[in-house]
N, C-alpha and C positions, 0 to 999 in steps of 0.2 A: 692208322693208314699213313704210309710214308708220303712225303711231299714230293711230287714229280712235275716239274715245270712243263715238260713236253705233253704229258697226259692232260694237264690242266688246259692247255691250248686245244688239244684234240677234242676235249669234251665240250668246248663251246659250240653252241648251236647258232651259227651265223650264216644266213643265206639271203639271197636277194628278195625284193618285194614280190617278184613274180615266180619265186621258187628257184631262181638261179642258184647253182651250187656255190658260186662266188658272189658275195654281196655286191649289189648294184653300186656303181660309182656315182657319187653325188656331183653332177656337173651343174652346180648352181651356187651362186654367192648369197642369195637371199631366199626366204621361204615364206609361203602364204599362211594366213590364218583365217579360219572360218568366222571367227568372232573377234571384235575389238578387245573384249575383255581378256582373251587368251593372249593377245599380243602384249597388252600392258602387264599381265601377270608374268609373262616370260621375262620381260625387262626387269621385273622386280624379283625374279628367281622363285616365283611361287607356282608356276605352271610346270607340270611334269610332262615329259614326252614330246615337247615342242622344240623345233629348231628355229632360230631367229636369224642368224647371219653367220657366214662361214668362218669369220674370224673368231667367233665365240664357239660354235659347235657346228658340225655337219655329220651326217650319218657315216660317211667313209672314215673320218677321223675318229668317230666314236667306236666304230668296229675295231680299229687298230688299238686305240687306247684301252678298250676292254680286254683285248688279247694280251697286251703287255701287262696289264694288271693281273690277269689270270696267271701269266708266267711267273710273276713276282710274288703272288700270294697277297696282294694288297687290295684294298677296297675299291680303289679307283686309279685312273691313269689319265694322262694328257699328252698329246703329241705336238711337237714343235718343228719349226722350219730348219733347225740345226741342233747339234749337240750343245754348242755354246749357248743357244737360246734356252735350252733346258737348264744349264748351269746358272746363267745369269738370272733367269726368272725365279729359280728356286732360292738363290741367295738373297735376292732383293725382296722376295716374299718374307723371308725370315728376319731380315735386318733393316734397321732404319738408322738415321743419323745418330751417332753417339754409341752405336753398338760395336761389338768386337767379335772376330772370327778366329778360331785356331785351325790352321790348315796344315796338311802334309806339305813339307818342303818339296818332296818329290811328287810332282803332279804334272798333268798335261800343260804345255807351255801357254796355251790360250787362257786356261783357268788361272794359272799363276799370274799372268799379265793383268787379268781382270782384277784379281784381288790385290796385287801389288801396286798397280798403276792407276786403276780407275776408281775402285771403291774408296780410296782415301779422299778423292774429290768430293765424295758424298759424306765425308766424316765418319766412315766406317773403317776401323783399324783391323789389321790382320797380323797375326803372329804365326810365322812358319816354323814348324818343328819337325824333327825326325819322328815320323808317326809310329815307328816301332819302339820308341822310348816312351813308355807309358807315363813314367815319372815326369818327363819333360812336358807331356801333354797336360798332366795334372797341374804342374807349376805354371803353365801358360794360361790357365783358366782364370777369368776375372768375373766379378759380379755382373758385368754387362756382356759377358760372352753368350752369344745366341746360337752359335753353330760350331760344330767340329766337322771339318770337311776333309774327305779323303777319297781314295780309290781303293777298291778291293785289292787289285793288283796294280801297283803304281807304275806310272809311265815316266821314264823308260826303264827304271831300275828293277822292276818286277818284284818289289817288296810286297809282302802280304800284310794287310792291315788286320789287326785283332778286332773284328767288328763287335763281338759281344762285350769286350772290355771297354772299347771306345764309347759304346752305347751307355754303359754304366756311368762312365766319367761324365758324359754329356748330360744324362738325365739327373744325376746327383747335383749338377750345377745349373739345372733349369734350362739347359741348351738342347738343341736338336742335333742328331747325327745325319749328315748328308753324305751319301756314298755314290760315287760314279762307278758303275759296274760294267762299263763298256768292254773291258778285256775279258770278262768272265760270265757272259750270259749263260744261264742254265747251270753252270758249274757251281756258282754260289748264288744264294737267294738272300740278299742283305736285310730285307725287311723282316725276315724270319729270325734274323740274328740281332735285331734291335735297331736297325736303321729306320729313321723317320721318313726320309725321302730317298728314293733310289733314282738315279739319273743315268740316261744312256745317250750316247751318240749312236743312233740307229744306222747311220751311214756305214758303220763298221760291220761286225759279225752279224748283227740282227738282220740287216738287209742282205749283206754278203755279195753284192754285185758292183759296188762302187759306181752306181749310176745315179745316185741322188744324195742329198744332204738332208738329214732329219734327226730329230731328237725325241726323247720321251721322258716323262716324269711319272713315277708311280708312288702313291702315298695313300693317306686316308681320304675319305669323302670330305672331311672338314678342310683338309689342306688343299685338295684340288678345287673344291668349290670356292675357297678363298682366293686361289690364284686366278680363277676365271670370273670372279665377281665383276659386273659391269662397271662398278663405281671405283674400285681401288685394286682390282686383281692385276698382278704383274703380267700374267700370261695374256690377259685380255687387253690391257692398255698399252703394252709394248708391242703387241701385234705380231708375234713370231709364228704365224699360222703355217701349217703344212698343207701343201696342195693335195686335194682329194685323190687325184690320179696316183700320186706317189704313195699315199696312204694305202690305196688298194693294192699296189704292187708290193709294198713291204709286207702287208698282211699275208699275201700268198707266199712270200719268201720265208716268213716266220715259221711256217709249217714244216720247213725242212731244216730249221736251225739245229735241232737235236742231232740229226745225221751229220751235218757239217761240222758241229763242234767236236764230235767224236773223231772225225777224220783229221781236222786241224790238230787236235791233241795227239793223236797217234803219230802223225808225221813229225810234229815238233819233238816228241819223245824220242823218236828214232834218231833225229839229227843230234839231240842232246847226248845220246849214247855214243854216237860216232865222234862228236866233238871231244868227249871225255877220252875216248880211245887214243886219239892222236895228240892229246895234251894241250888242247886249245883252251884258253880262258873263256868260259861260257857261263851263262846265267839262265837257268830254267827251273821254275818252282816245282816241277814234277820229279826232280831228282832228289834223293834223300839228303845230299850234302847241302842243298839250298836251306838257308836259315829259316825260311817260312814254310818248309815242306810239311812238318807236322801240324802246324797251325792251319794250313790250307786243307789238309786232309780232315781235320776236325770240323771244318765249316762247310765242306763241299757236299753237293748232292752226288750220289753214286751214279757212275756209268757215263759221265760226260767228259772224262779225261781231265788233264791239267791245263788245257788251253793251248792256243796256237802261237803264243808270243815267246820268243827266245832271243837272247842277245849274245854276241861274242865281242871280245875286247882285243882290238888289233893295235892298241897303244897310241897310234898317231892318226891324224886326219888323212895324211897322204897314203898310209897303208889301207885305211878303210876305203878311200875313194878308188884306189887301184883294184881292190878286190871287188867292190860293188860294180865297177864298170865292166870288169871281166865277166862277172856272173850275169849281168844283163846281156852282154854280147853272146854269151853261151846259153842263153834261154833258161836260166834258173828261175827268173822272174823279172820284175821291174824295179829300177832305182826310183822309188816314188814314196811319198809320205802316205799316210793312212794305213789301214789294216782291215783284216777280216775278209779279204778278197779271195776268189777262188784260185788266183795265181799268187805265188810268193812275192811279197813286197819287202824291200829293205831300204833303210836310210841311216845316215849318220846322225843320231839324235841330237847331239850337242849343236849341230849346225843346221838343224831343220826343226823338228817338232818341239824341241826344247830350247830353241835359239832365243826365245823371249826371256829365258832365265839367265841372269848375269853370270859371267864366267866364274866369279868367286863363289857364287852359290852353287853352280854346277860342281865345282871342286869339293865344296862342303858336302854335297850329296853323294860324292864318290863317282860322278859321271865322267868317265874317261873320254878324252877327245877322239879316241879311236873306236868308240863303241858303235857297233852296227846292230840295229834292232831289226829282227826279222818278224814279219807276220807270215807264218808258214802256210802255204796254200793246200789245196785239196789234191795234190799229185797222187796219181794212182800207183806210180812206181817211185817211191821215195828213195830207194837205193840208187836208182839211176840219177836222181837229183843230187844225192850226196856225192856221187862220183865226180859230177861236174864241179860242185862246190870245192871238193878236195883238190881238184886240178887247179882251180883258181888260187887256192891258198898255197899250194906247192909252188906254182909259177911265180908268185909274189914273195916267196920266202917266208911265209907265215907259219908253215909247218914243215 
């Protein structure tokens, strides 16, 4: 039977304690026990089915975590107050002082800054490599390497990581593969391709409304239980709890994710084809000329498209700014960071979400100063949207 993330979510039986079709929201920070032994057993991790304190677990967060795990095909999940919290808790769970990480050079700016600037303070070294160069990944591995870190579709260069091969390299060297799947929910299921931990910023496509900040970690029972251990679990002791009201909202939005991903992908593909027609330099993994096209096709789940992320290169910051300002004025979408929203969002990556990455590293990545990253929205008439984009490009002399 084929793996289908949307069907896995649909098959969950989750309803409220009074038969509500939506699970009840946990409006409580602490929970009662009928017996003292149950409380002490919960503190020791020995009592099943009891909730202790909302920083540890609460029913609303558990519902969402279970749904995310079902989507990923993992044993367990955990939800956090931000995508960065999911990244930092996962890395710190896997590494201690003296350990080493091999990371994709092309990655979200916040993750890059954490590994480049913060982890060395804890005596954790990080080697950044071109994640598509598997030989470079192999050469970067050391006896103390604990993690290979990458994104399925990298931000903002839209490279495709070879997850099965990276998993082999990690496991042959006693390391774990951590994959941020924020750009490609449902499209790719990293845990089924060998990833040990799958990370999300649920702020983006998973929630889809840009009305909250949230993250998720999907992995084995052993890993998640270790992260939430009361004595030394990173997710417990660092305290990145997600508010139950937000958990409840995200859970409802998760049930439309498969529909939204198909529309994001269809609209992005339409724009990619139009960009190609007018000779604009663009980057979209759903087009056969993309270097990662065949690899992505080999890893993806059928029916969800190639994603809503696309980029164009206008060579200079000035060009990029002029076009983005015009597109916002003419209601293509918003000049804003983030992604996965129902309206199109666009930003100049080198000066925004990748600004933490030094300019020399940006150049090494191949990140043009004029790159505009689009998160293509759910527009019903994408041809109308294209005509506006084309008028902005023509007016500024870019086509």
